[in-house]
N, C-alpha and C positions, 0 to 999 in steps of 0.2 A: 175119355174113352176113344180108342183108335178105331180105324175103319174095319179091322178084322172083327172087333167086338160088335160093331154095327151089323156086319154081315151075319154074325152068329146069333143075332137077337131072335131070329125066327127061322122057321123052315118053310120053304115054298110049298104050298098045297094047291090042289086043283080047285079052281074057282068057277062060278057060273059064267056063262057066255055073255050075258048082258050086264053092263055096269049098273051098280046100284048106288045111289047117293043117299047117305044116311048121316044123321047127326051123331056126334060122339055120345056114347052112353054116359049118363051121369053116374059118378062114383061117389058113394057115401064115405066121407073121411071124417074122422074125429079131429077137430082142430087142435085139441089139447095134445093129441098123440103125434101130430105131424109137425116137424120142425119147419122153420121158415125156408131153409135151403131146399128141403124135400118138396115143399109146396111150390117153390119157384121152379124147380126142375120139372115138376109135374105140369106146371103151367106152360113151360116151353114145349114139353112133349105134346101136350094137347093142342098147342098152337100149330105145331108142325103137322099133326094129324089133320087138323081142320083145314089149314092152308093147302095141304096136299089134296084133300078131298075137293077143294074148290078149283084146283088146276089139273086134276087127274094125274097128279104125280109128275108133272112135266119138269125135267131137270133144268131147263133154261129158266123157267119161272122160279125154280128153287134158288138160283143165283141172286135174283132180285129180292126174293124173300129173305135170304140170309143177310143181304145188305140192310134190310129193314130190321132184321133181328139184331144186327150189330148196333144199329142206331138206338134201338129200344134198350139193349143192354147198357149202352153208354149213358143214356138218360137215367136209367135206374141207378147206375153207379154214382152219377152226379148227386142224386138225392140222398145217398147213404153217407151222411156227414161223418159219422163216427168211423166208418170204414175208411173213408178218404183220409181222415186224420191219422188213422193207424198206418195206412199205406205211405203217407207222407212223412211219418215220424222219422224215418232214417234220413230222409232228405233234409228235414228241419235240423236234425242233429249235425249232419254234415255241414250244413250252412253255418251253424254256430261255430263249429270247429274251424271252418274256413275263415270266418270273421275273426276268430281268436288268432289264427295264423297271420292275418293281415296286421293285427295290432302288434304281434311279435315282430313281423317284418319291418313295420314302421319304426319300432323302438330300435331294432338292429341297425336300420339305415341311419337313424339319427345319431346313434352311438358311433357308427363308422364315419359319418360326416364330421362329427366332433373330433374323432381321431385324426382325420385328414387335416382339419383346421389346425389342430395342435402341432402336427408334424410339419405343416407349412410354416408355422411360426418358428419351430426349431430350425428348419432349413434357412429361414431368413436370418435368424440369429447367427447360425454357423457361417453364412455367407458374409454377414457384416463383420464377424470376428476375423474371417480369412482376409477380407479387404483391409482391415485395420493392421493385421500382421504384415501384409504385403507393403503397406505404407511404412511400417516400422523398419522392414528390411531395407528399403530404399533410403530411409533417413538415418539409420544407425551409423554409417561411416561419418556423417556430418555432425550428429548430435548424440554421441554415445551416452553422455551424462544424463540426458533426458530419460533414458531407459535404464538408469542405474547400472550401466556397464562401465567398469573401471578401465577405460581405455582413452588414450589421448586422441583428440580430434585431429584428423589429418595424418594419422600414423602411416598411411600408405605412401604419401609423398616423401616423408622423412626416411622411410624404409628404403625406397628406391634410390634416393640420393646417397644414403649411407652405404648401400650395397655397391653402387658404382665406385665410390671412393675406396671402399674396402677391396674391390677387385684390383684397382690400380696399385694400391699399397701392397697387396699380395704379390702381384707381378714384380713389383720393385724388390720385395724381400727375396723372391725366388731368384731374381737376377743377381742380387747382391750376395746372397749366401752361396750360390753356385760359383760365382766368380771368386769370392774371397776364399772359400774352402779349396778351390782348385789352386789358387795362388799360394795358399798356406802349406799345402801338402804335396802337390804334384808339379807345379809350374817350374820350368827352367827359365830363369830370368835372362833378359836380353839387354845388353848395354846400349843397343841401337835405338831402343824405344824409351819413351818417357817413364817417369816413376809411376804416374797414375795408370798408365797402360799396363805396367807390370803388376799393379795391384788389382785393377779391374780390367780383365781381359774379355772383350766382346765375344770371342769365340771359345770361351772357357769350356762350355758344355760339349761342343764338338771335339775339342782337343782331348777332353777327358775320355770320351768314348773311343777316340782314336788310340789313346794310350792303353786302353784295356777295359774289360768288362767291370772289374772291381772299381777302377777309377771313375768310370761313367756312372755306375750305380751309386757310388758314394756321393758324388757331387749332385746327382739328381735327387736323391732322397734326403740329404741332410737338411734342406730348407723345411721339409715337413716335420722334422724334429722340433724346430722352433715354433712352427704353426701348431703342432700338437701341444707343446708347452703352453702356448697362448690359449688354446681351447680349454685346457685343464684349469688355467687361472680363471677363465670365465665361469666354468662350472662351479668351482669352489666359491667364487664371488657371489653366486646366486643364493647360496645358503650361508648367510653371514654368521658364522660361529667362530669361536676363538681358535679352534683347531684348524679351521679352514683358512683363517688369517695367517696362521703359522705356515700352512702349506703354500699359500700364495707367496709369502715372503721367501720360502725356500726355492720355489720355482723361479722367481725373479732373480734370486741370487745365482741359481744355476745358469740361467740365460746370460746374466751379466758376466759370469766367470767364463762361460763358453765364448762369448764375444771377446773377452780379454785374451783368451788363449789364441783365437784366430788372429787378433791384432798383433799379439806378441810373436806368433809364429811367422807372420808376414814380415814384421819388422826385423826379426832375427835373420830371416833368409835374405832380406834386402841389405841388412847391415853386413852380413858376411860376403855378399856379392860385391859390395862397394868398398869394403874395408881395405886399408893399406897395411904395410908391414908393422908399423908401430901403433896400430889401433888397439884400444883395450878390449878385453873380452865383453861380449854383449850380455847385459843383465837388465833387471827390471828398472833400475835407476836410469839407464840409458833409454829404455823403452818409454818410460814416463816422461822423459824430456823431449820426445819427438811429438810434434803436433799431428803428424800422420797417424801415430798410434791412437791418439784420442779421436781423431776424425773417423777411423775405421770403427771404433767402439760406438761412437754416437751415431754414425751412419747406419749401424746395424741395430744397436740396442734401443736407441731413442725412437727410431722408426718402428721398431718392434713394439714398444710401449704404445705408440700412436695406433698401430694396427690392433692391439688388444683393446684399446678404448673404443675405436670405431666398431670393432667386432662386437663388443659388449652392447654398444648402442644399437647396432643393426639387429642383434638378437632380441633386445628389449622391444624395438619397434615391431619386430616380427611377432613377438608375443602379443603386443597390442593389436596388430593386424589380425592375428589368429583369434584373439578374444572377440573381436567384432565379427569375424567370419563365423566363429562358433555360434555366436548369438543369432546370426543370420540363418545358419543351418538349423538351429533349434526352432526358430520361427517358421522356416520353410517346411520342416517336418510337421509342425502344428497345422500349417496351411493344408498340407497334403492330407493329414488326418481329418481335418474339418471337411475338406472336399469329399473324401471317401464317405464320411458320415452323412453328409448331405445327399450324396448319390444313393446311399443305402436307404435313406428316408424317402427319396423320390421313388425308388423301386417299391418300397412298402406302400407308398401312396398309390402307385399304379395297381398293385395287387388289391388294395382296399377298394379303389374305384371300380376295378373289374368285378369284385365281389358285390359292391353296391349295385352295379348294373345287372348282375345275375339275380340279386334279390328283387330288384324292381321288375325284372321280367317275370319272376315268380309271382309278384304282387299282381301284375297284369293278368297272368293266367288264372290266379286265384279269384280275382274279381270277376273274370269271365265265367269261372265255374259257379261263383255265387249267383250271378245273373241267371245262369242255366238252372240252378237249383230253385231260384225264386220263380222262374217260369213254370217249373214243375209244381211248386207249391201253389202257385196261383191257378194252375190248370187242373185238369182232372186226370187221375191215374186210372187207366183201364187195365185191370188184371187179366191178361190174355189167357192165363191158365184157367181162370174161372169162366171166361167167355167160351173157351174150347169145350168145357164141360156142358154148359147150357146149350151151345150150338149143337153139340152132339145129341142132346136130348131132343132138340127140335128136329134134327135130321132123322133120329130114330122114329119120331112120330110120323114124319113124312114117309119114310120107307115102310112103316107099319101099315099105313093106309094102302100103299102100293101092293104089299103082300096080301093084305086081307080083302081089298075091295076092287082091285083092278082085274077085269076078266080078260086076261090074255094068256098066251102060252107061257110055260115055265121059262123058256129061253128068252122071250121078250121081256118078261119080268126081271130076269137077271141082268139084261142089258140096261133096263131102266134104273135098276138099283146101282149098278156100277157107274152109270152116268151121274147119278145123284151123289155118290161117294166122291167122284172126281170133282164135281162142283163144290162139294163141302171142303175138300182139301185145298182147292184153289182159293176159296174164301179165307181159309186159315192162313195161307201164305200171304194173301193180300193184306190182312190186318195184323200180320206178324205174330200169329199164334200157332205156327207149325211145331213139329216135335222138337226141333233144335232150340227154339226160342220160347218154349212154353212157360219158362219160369221168369221171363222178362216182363216188363210192363210197357204198355203203349200209352204215350202221352198225347192228349188232345187239349190244345190251349183253349181257354175260354174266350 
């Protein structure tokens, strides 16, 4: 009941000049018809009336009396076991729910810690595998057969040795075919120089370009014809089939015939340059009888065969080298994959640990709330809404006495009543039973 209701409980009437002290009239009430709550309210009302009569309605005394009323109400609530149990029921249920949450949190933490443990084992396995692969990468060139790699040990050294030899043979063939092709088709022989100088001219390439673009391009590019034939022979040799053998034979025959043509052309031009009036016409019989003819053929064709063999060996060693390199690259990619997987697992572990930390914080907060609930359960719950109702009855009794028994002017009575109402509101604020909090409870620990 609010202060306006208290004010409207009675109307101020004229009262005698002299104060009269009287006991409260006894009221006959049928116990069977009156509820316990109504009886309690009536008791507080009568107490207010009686205490007011003893203090002449003094509002300062009312403040002390209301403190006593609150203590009395508190003690009465302590004795109401069933009511306390009912008021605490929601807190008990919340405590049980919180304890269930703790169990769920505990299980969740254990599960996540087990996940972290398993992921750490996975990381360790990945790291061990990566280290083993790194060791294989370093050992592969030395012991390829150990890892079932069909490659010859030391292929790298053989490759570089063969590559160096092949380079010099290639330079020789370039020099030889440039010089012989220039001598065979474009050179003007000079009687003042030796025979070998007429066949192998050190400045053949420069002279060919001086003679013209066609001559220069011809002598520059013709060696690559022979090198191309050698490359084709190598490619056909890789796939050992009958038709490829035939192709290889044809290419070797073409190369040999081309060398014969060069040697024949050089010998023909030299013969005509040196012949006398009665010399017979130049033919193959004469060419075959000259050592220089065969020297040109073998200086070209035999070296060309050697070049082909070295080229085939270098390519084979390159394949061996590439096979080892490919195996190393495969293992390196596996190392990178395992490293990325380990890093991903570490990131997952960080997230799980952060989640575990969050759960543990929730556990701490929940345990704190459980302790708060236990304190509430162990203490006494004071229903401030009920206290406000009974305190209102007490103040009504107090003010009733002022209105009926205090012999002062109407204005002075109103001032006394207003002071009592202010004291009442102050008491409600003090115990937390004002209008804003009237549905809350006040906890008093035992």
